[in-house]
Every structure is written in C-alpha cells, then in structure tokens.
N, C-alpha and C positions, 0 to 999 in steps of 0.2 A: 812320724813315719819317715824321718830322714835317714840317710845312709845310701848304700849302693845295692844294686841287684844284678844277678847273673842271668843272662838270657841266652838260650841256645839258638844259633842261627841255622838256616836250612842246610848249610854245608857242614854242620857239625861243630863249627867253631863257636866260641863264646865271646860276648862283649860286655863291658861294664857300663852301666847306665847310671847317671847321677840323678838324684832327686833334689829338687829345690823346695825348701820348707817355707811356706807363707802363712803367717798367722795374723789375725786381726785383733784389735783391742776388744774389750768386752762389749761396748756399744755396737761396734761393727758386727760382732758375732751375732748379737741379738737381731740386728737389722737383716743380716744375711740368712737368718732362719725363717724369715717371712718371704712368701711368694711375691713376685713382682706385682701381680694384680692386687695383692693385699696391701703392699707398700703404696702403690699408686692410689688404691682406694682410700687408705688413710690420709695420704697427702691431699688428694682432691677433696676428700670429706672435710679436712681441716680448712682448706681454702674456701670450700662452699659454705662451711659454717661461718667463717669470717664474712664472706659476701652476704650470707643471709642476715647476720647481725647488722651489717652496714645497711642492708635494704630495710630491715625492720626499723632501725633508727630513723632512716630517711622517711620511711612511710609513716611512722608515728608522728614525726614533726609536721609532715605535710598534712596528715589527717587532722592534727590539732588545729593547724591554720585553716583548713577547709571547714571543719566543724564550727570554728569561731566565726568565720565569715558567713557561713550558712546561718548561724544563730543571729548574726546582726541583720542579714538581709531577709531571712524567712521568718524570724520571730520578733526581734525587738522593733525593727522598722514597721512590721505589720501591726504590732500593738500600738506603736506611736501613730500609725496611720488611722487606726480606729479612734484613738484619743483625739486626734486632730479633727476627725469627723464629728466627735462629740462637741468639741469647742465651736466648730462652725455652726452646728445645729443650735446650740444654746445661745450663741451670740446673735444669730439671725432671728431666733424666736423672740429674744428680748426686744430687738428693734421693731419687729412686726407687731408685737404686743403694744409697744409705745405708740406706733402709728395708728393702731386700731383705736386707741383712746383719743388721739388727736384728730381723727377724721370726723368731720361734722355731718357728712352725708351718710345716712344709714345704708344706702344702696352700695357703697364701696366697702362695707364691712365684710360681706361674705368672701370676696377674694382674699382678704387678709387672713380670715379664719382658715381658708383652704391652705394658705402658705404655712400657717402654724401646724396644721395637720400633716402636711407633707414633710416638714422639718422634723416633726415628732416621729414619723414613720422611718425617716432616714436614720435618726438617732437610735431607734429600736433595732433596726437592721444591723447597725454597727455593734450595738450592745450585745445582740444575740451571738454574733460571730466572735466577739471578744470573750463572752462567757464560755463558748465552746472551746476556745483555745485554752483558757484558764483551767477548764475541767479536764481536757485531754492531755495536757503536758505536765511533766513532773519537775520541770526546771523553773517554774514560776516562783519568784521570791515572796517572802512574807510582806516586804514593803509594797510590792505590786498588788498583792491581794488586799492589804489595808487601804491603799489608795483607791482601788476600785470599790471597796466597800463604802468608803466615805462618799465617793461620787454617787453611788446608788442611794445613800442616805439623803444627801442634799437633793437628789432628783425626786425622791419620794416626798420631800418637804416642799419643793418648788412647784410641782405639777398641780396640786390642789389650789395653790394661790393663783396660778395662771387661769385655771378654770373659773375661779370666783371672779377674777377681773373681767374675763370675757362675759360671764353671765351678767355682771352688773352693767357692763356697757350695753349689752343687748336689752337690758331692762331700763335703759335711759337713766342709769345711775352713774353718769360720767364722773362727777366730782368724787363720789365715794370710791369708784374704781381707781381714779388717779391717785387718791390718797393711799389706797391699799397697795398700788403699784410702787409708790415712792417709799412707803414705810416698811413694807414686808417683802414684796416680790423683788424689788431692785436689789436689796442686800442678799437675798437668796441667789439671784442670778450671778452676782459678783462672787459669792463664795463658791458657787458651782463651777464658774470659769476658773477660779483659782485652784480648786482641787484637780480639775482636768489638766491645767498647765503643770501642776506638780507631777501628775502621771506621765505627761509628755517629757518633762525634764528628767524624770527617773529613767525612762526608756532610753533617752539620748545619752544619759550618763553611763548606763550599762553598755550601750553600743560603743562609746568612746573607750571605756575600760577594756572591753573585749578586743577592740582594734589595737589598743596599745600592747596588750599581751601578745597578740598575733604578730605584731611588728617586731617585738622583742625576740620571739621565737624565730622569726624569719631572719633577723639580723644575726643570730647565733648559728643558724643552720649551715651557712657556708663554712664557717670555722670548724664546726663539728664534722662536717662531711670531709673536708680536706684532711683533718687529723685522722679520721677513721680510714680514709683511703691510703694515706702514707703508712699507717700501721699495717693495713692489709698488704701493701706492696712489700714491706720489709719482711713480714711473717711468711708471705707466699714465696718470696725469693729465698728465704732460709730453708723452707721445705723443699723447694726445687733443687737447691744446692746439695742438701743431704741425699735426696733421691738420686740425683745425677752421680754423686760420688759412689753411692752403693751399686750403681749399674756399671760405671766406666771401669773401675779397677778390675772386677772379674772379667769383663769383656776384653780388657787389655791382656790379661793372662791367657784367655782363650785364643786371642789373636796370635800371641807368641807361640802357643802350642800348635795352632793351625799352620803358621809359617814354617815351623820346624818339620811338620809332616810334609808340607809342600816341597821342601828341598830334599826329601827322601830320608830324613832322620826320624826313625820310628822308636827312638829310645827315650825321648823326653817324657818326664812325668811331673805331676803336680800333687802337693799335699792339699787336698780340697776339704774345706770346712763350710758348713752351712747347708741349707736345704732349699734355697731359692732357685729360680730358673737359671741364672748364670752358673751357680754351682752345679746344677744338673747338666748344664751344657758342657762344663769342664769334664765332668764324669763321663758324659757321652763321648766327648772327644777322646778321652783316655781309652774308653772301651773300643771306639772306632779304630784308634791306633793299634791296640792289641789285636783286634779282629783283622785289621789290614796286615799286620805282621804274620798272623796265623794263615791268612789267605795267601800271602806271597809264598810262605813255606809250602802250603798245599799246592799252589800253582807249580812250584818247582818239581814236586813229586809227580804231579799230574802231567807235566811236560815230558818227563821220562816215559811215563806210561803211554802218553799220547804218541810219542815217537815210535814205540814198538807197535802200537795199534795201527798207526798209519801205514807201516810196512805191511802188516797183515791185510789191511784194506786194499792196498795196492794189488796184492796177489789175488784177492777175491774179486776185485774189479776186472782184472784180466780174464779170470774164469767166467765171470758173469757176462762179459762182452761176447765171448765165444758162444756161450749158450744162447744168448739173445739173438745172435746172427742165425743160428740153426733154427730157432723158434720162429724167426721172421720168415724164413724160407717156407717152413711148413704152413704157416698161416697164409702166405701168398697162394699156395696150392689149394688150401681149403676154401679160400675166398673165390678162386676161379671156379671150383666145382659148385659151390653154392650159387654163384652167378648164373651158371648154365642151368642148374636145377630151377632157379627162379624164373628164367626165361621159359623153360618147358612148362612149368606150372601155370604161368600167365597165358601160354598158348592154349593149354587145356581149358583154362577158365574162359578164354574167349570163345572156344568151340562150344563149351557148355552153355554159354550165354546165347550163342546163335541158335543152338538146338532149342533152348527155352523160348526164344523169340518165334522159331518155326512152330513149336507146339502151341504157342499162343495164337498164331495165325490159324492153325488147324482147328483149334478150339472155337475160335470166332466163326470159322466157316461152318463147322458142324452145328453151332448154335443157329446160324442163319438158315442152314438146311432144315433144321428142326422147326424153325418158325415157318418156313415155306410149306413143309409137310402139314403142319397144323392148319395153315391157311387152306391147303388143298382138301384136307379132311372136312373142314368146315364147308367149303364150296360143294363137295360131293354130297355132304349131308343135306345141304340146302336143295341141291338138284334132286335128290331122292324124294325129299318132301314135296317138291314141285311136281315130279312125275306121278307120285301117289295122288296128289290133288287132281292132276289131269286125268288119270285113270278113273278116279271116282266120277269126274264130270262126264267122261266118255260112257261109263256104265249107265249113268243117269240118262244120257242121250239115247242109248240102246233101248232103255225102258220106255222112253217117250216115243221112239219109232214103233215099238210094239203097240202103243196106244193109238198111233196114227193108223196102223194096219187094222186095228179093230174098228176105228171110225170108217175106214175105207170099205171094210166088209159090210158095215151098216148101209153106207151109201150105195154100195153095189147091190145089196138086197133090195133097197128102195128102188133102184133103177130097174131091177128085174121085175119087181111088182108093178112098177109104172108101165113097163113095156107090156106086161100081161094085161093090165087095165086098158092100155091104148089099143091092144089087139082086140080085146073084147069090145071096146067101143067101136072099132072099125067094123067088126062083124055086125054089131047092132045097127050101125049106120048103114051098112049095105042092106040089111034087111029092111031098113026104113025107106030105102029108095031115095027119091029126090029130096024128101023131107030130111033125110039124115045125111045129105051130102056134105053140108057145111060141117056138121059134127064129125064126119069121116075125115075131112081135111085136118081138123084140129087133132083128131086121134092120130093121124099120120105124123103130124108135127110133134106130138107128145111122144110117140114111139121113137121118132128119130132122135129127139132130145134124150130119151132114156138110153138109146143105143150109144150115143156119143158119151153120155155120162158113164156107161159101163166101160167104154174104151178108155176114157180118161182115168177111171178108177183103176183099170188094169195097168195102165202106164205108171200111175202113181205107186201102185203096189210094187211094180218092178223096180222103180226108183228107190222106194223105201227099203225093199229087200236088198238092193245093191248097197245102199247107205248102211244098213244094219250089218251087212257082211264086212264093209270097210271098218265099221265101228268095232266089230268083234276082232278083226285083224289088228286094229290099233290097240285094243285092250290087251291082246296077247303080246304085241310088240312092246307095250309099256311095261307089262309084267316082266318080259325078258330084260328090258333096260333096267328095271328096278333090281332084278337079281344081279345083273352085271355091276350096277352101281354099288350094291352091297358088297360084292366081291372086291371091287376097287377100293371101297372104304376100309375093308379089312386089311387089304394090302398096304394102303397108306398108313393105317394105324400101326401095322407091323413095322413099316419103314420108320415111322416116328419113334417107336420103341428102340429100334436098332440105332437110330441117330442119337437117342438119349444115352444108350450104352457107349456109343462112340465118343460122345461129348464127355461123359464121366471118365472114360479111359484117357482121353486127351488131357483132361484137367489133372488127373493123377500123374500123367507123364509130365505135364507142365510144372506141377508142384515138385516132382522129383528133380526135374531139370533145374528148377530154381534152387533147390537144396544143394544139388551138385555144383551149380555155378557159385553159390554163396560159399560152400566149403572150399572150392578151388580158389576163390578170391581170397578167403582167409589164409589158405596155404600160401598163396602168392605174397600176401602181406607178411606172413611169418617168415617166408623165405627171404623177402627183402630186408626184414629186421635182422635175420641171422647174417645176411650178407653185410648189412650196415655194421652190426656188432663185430663181425670178423675184421672189417676194415678199421673199426675203432681199435680193436685189439692189435691189428697190424701197426696202426699209428702209435699206439701206446708202446708196442714193442720197439718201434724205431726210437720213440722218445726215451724209453728205458735204456736202449743202447747208447743214445747220446748222453743220458745221465751217467751211465757207467763210465763213458769216456771222460765226462767232466769230473766224476769222482776220482778217476785215476789222476787227472791233472790237479784236482784239489788236494789229493794226498801228497803230491810232490810239494805243492805250495804250503801244506800244513807242516811238512818237515822243515821248510824254511822259516815258517812262523815260530816253530818251537825253538829253533836256533836263535832267532831274533829275541824271543821272550827270555831266554837264558841271559843274553847280553843285557837286556833291560833290567832284569832283577838284580844284576850286579851293582846297580846304582843305589840300591836301598841299604841303609845301615840298620841291621837288626840286632 
C-alpha cells in the first residue's frame, strides 16, 4: 500500500500525503498476528514450564534423600533395634541359665527362673513387632527374611533344651543338666547369637548403603540445580528479549504517528500488518487521525453556520428581553391583587372561626340549660310525689277524726245515760229520806261528773270538727298544689324540648361554621400558594430576563470564539 494519496482540505485545496511502507520478516509477521496476551501467555507458560521442571527435579532429588533417610531411621534402624533386643535377651538368658545350674541353694532358683521368663517375654514382644513389620512392608529383602527364618529355627531348637535343663535342675539332676547345657544348649545359644548378629550386620549394611546413595545424590544436587538455573535464566532472557522486541517496534511507530498528530500534521499514514494489540493501536490512531481531520472540516463548516445562528440569537434575545420586561410588570400587578385577596380571605376565615367559637359557647350554654331543666323536672316530679303522699296521709287523718267523733258520740250518750241514772238515783234517795241521803250525795256527784263529761265531749267535738275542717282545707289546698305542680312540670318539659331544639340548631350552626371556617382557611392557603407561585413566576421572569441578557452577551462572545476557532484550525495540515 505504498504511494501517495490526495486529501481534500476544508478550504477546498488538496494536499499530498506520503505513506511509509514497513514490513516485517516472516517470523515477525507470525509473532505480530498473535495478541499481546497470547504472546505473554506463551512466554510466561514457557518460563513457568522451565520453573516447574526445575522444581520437579529439585523435589525429586530431595524426596529421594528424604525417603532414603526415612528408610534408615524408620525401617532399618528399627529392625536393627529389635535384633539387638533379641541378642540381649538370648545372651542374658544363657547367663541366667548357667547361674541357675551353679546355684547350690534351691531357694535362690525361683528368682533366676523369673528372670528367664521376663527375658523370654521381652524377646517375644520384639519378635512380634518385627514380624508385623515384615508382614506389612513390601521393601523387606529376601536376605532379611532368610535371616529371620534362621533365627526362628534356632529359637525353636534352643527353647526345648532350656526347658529340659531347668526341669533337670528342679529335679536335682544337676550333673545331667550341666552336661546337657554344655553339650547341646551352649552350641545352640552360640549359633542363635551368631544368626542374630548376622541380621544386625545386614541391617547396618543396608543403612550404610542407603546413606552412601543419599550422600551421592546430595553431592550432585547443587551442580544440577546450578546448571538448571543457568539454563532457565538463559531461556527466560531469550523469551523476554523476543517479547520486548515484538512490543517496542510497533509502539515506536505508534509514538511517531502520535507525535505527528500532536504537531498538527494529520497526513501521516502507516502500512500496518498483523493483528496484535500494537497493530490495532496503529489502526486506531490512523482512524483517529482521519476522524480528527473530518471533525476539523466539520468544525469549520459548523463555525460558519454558528456565526449566522449567533446573529439570529442576538436578535431573538433582544425581542425576548422586551417581552420578559412586559411580562414581569403584569406579574407584579397580579401578585399585588392576589396578596390583597389573600388578606381578605384570611379576614373572613378569622370571622368564621370567631362565629364558630361563639356558636360553640351557645351550644354549651343550651346544653347546660337543658341539664338544669331536666334537674328542675326531676325536682318537681319528686315534689308532686311528696304532695301526693301528704294528701293521702291527710285524708287518712280526716278518716281518723271521724272515728274520734263516733267515739265522742258514744261517750256523750254514756254521759247522758249516766246523768239520767244519777237523776233517778237522786229522786229515789229523796224518797228514801235520811236513809238515802248519802246515796243522794253520790248521785249528785255522779250527775256532776256526767255533766262535765258532756261538756268535755262537746268541746272535743268542736275541736275535732275544727281539725276536720282544717284537714279538708289542707286536702283541697294540696290538690290545688298538685294540679299547679303538674302544670309546672308540663311547662318545664316543654322548656326542655325547646332547649333540645335550640341545642340541635346551635350544633348545626356550629357544624356549618366549622365547614365555612375550614373552607375559608383552605381558600386562604390556596390564595397564599397562588401568591407564592406568582412570586416564583416573577422571580423566574426576572431570572429569564437576566438569562436573556446573558444570552445576548454570550452571543457576542460566541462570535469571537468562532473567529478564534478559524484562526486555530489554520494550524492543522490536512
């Protein structure tokens, strides 16, 4: 894609731009077709593979040394320890068996036999653990198994001899026991100890051989690690150099193109090959340069259009400012009118609230009057009941006064009869002469008593008649009081009903006054909101007028910016 290209400038002229052709060798082309992340991934993967190989090598060597030392400490030394326990037990049993035959006092034999038993138990414990180790591990050699088998065979041969020697000694066959010990048991013990020593020597030899191998591996370990590390450094450095070279050359070309754009030269181009990030960066820079060139051309065209538009905006700003001034004056007048209306509505709301409060007071007063009328009706009702009770009692008293009159009539009749009897007695006494003189005196006294009784009866009758007249007058008076109290009760009940109607009417008036007051308060709130909104509109109108003034100023500044922009674009080479 070498050659030249013709590019139209914003002023209609043309310019010739040169293209530099940059080509890479085949390996570079292959490298540049890979993304940066892929290249870095391959590079780091290669280095990590080398590091992993080095780590595996070091780990394998260390693991071998560790396993070897572990085998020496945890296996060979343990088997040797059990074999040493065998040797100690066999050696000590041979000595104790000899001492048993040499002891002359039979009382000292049981402790020696106990020692033999204890040594046998120790031997059996070590033998059991050694058998378990041989059975559980796969690294036991055939020599070890043969050595242990020989030890078990000589053990099986020697133990019956020991038992026969002890039995003979206990049966006081000392000479025969000593002969058996010297001829058969002693050679068996010697062979037993020899086989045990062979097992110990075998384990020690295996430990020495393993230690020698581990030492040889450890001696070579440092040389191997240094060689592998140097190889890793060389290979890693080579990979880093290849990666850096694949990054730096495209970045240098991108830097040159960016510096060309920075000084205003928008004609620089590159022949770009590859699909990695630096290649895409160069392509993006080339597209950015072309876009910037197109943008500057568009800016120049827009600047001309903006210049004409700013002139139109200037005219519109002047007209808008005049209209906003007139609108502001009208809003001021409307705000004043709404303020006056709001004050009037608030005054009406206050009066309605006062009327509502007065209605509430009247309602409370009517309720109190109704309660008093109810109390009065109750009192009159009680008084009527008391008067009716008193009238009943007075009527009863009148009936009793009639009974008194009847009694007085009887007394009066008795007095008259007594008077007649006394008169007859006096007549008879007069006829009797001196003989009846005393009787005549008595008759005179009786007649005088009867006369006084009649007089008293008459006085009582007059008094009872007067009382009965008073009682009848009281009865009539109480009946009149009852009728008047009934009339008063009806009047009080009528007054209570009227007060109920007044209370209901006052409550209705109070409710309506509340409704009126609430409505007026809402109207006052609405009026205040309207007043507030008009003030906001007025403030907004003032702000709009200021904005229009600023727009007029900004239009002038915009014309100056357009002029400066034209001068600035002259510095670009398109």
